[in-house]
C-alpha positions as CSV (number, residue, x, y, z in Angstrom):
1,P,213.2,227.3,109.4
2,G,213.7,226.7,112.3
3,R,215.1,229.4,114.1
4,S,211.4,230.9,112.4
5,R,209.6,228.1,114.5
6,M,210.8,229.7,118.1
7,T,207.6,231.1,119.9
8,K,208.2,235.2,121.1
9,D,208.7,234.0,124.9
10,E,211.8,231.6,123.8
11,L,213.2,234.7,121.4
12,V,212.8,237.7,124.6
13,E,213.8,234.9,127.0
14,G,217.3,234.2,124.6
15,I,217.5,238.3,124.4
16,R,217.7,238.8,128.0
17,K,220.4,235.9,128.7
18,A,222.1,238.0,126.3
19,N,221.7,241.2,127.8
20,D,223.0,239.8,131.5
21,R,225.5,238.1,130.3
22,E,226.6,241.4,128.1
23,T,225.6,244.0,131.4
24,R,227.4,241.5,133.6
25,R,230.5,241.1,131.9
26,A,230.7,245.8,131.8
27,R,229.7,245.9,135.3
28,E,233.0,243.7,135.5
29,R,235.0,246.1,133.7
30,E,233.5,249.2,135.7
31,S,235.0,247.9,138.6
């Protein structure tokens, strides 16, 4: 139940942070 109480903004922010972490890791792998 705790997770469903999250607002849309919080959900988007969490996804954005996860994406940034993934892209940063991929970028380091390329260089």
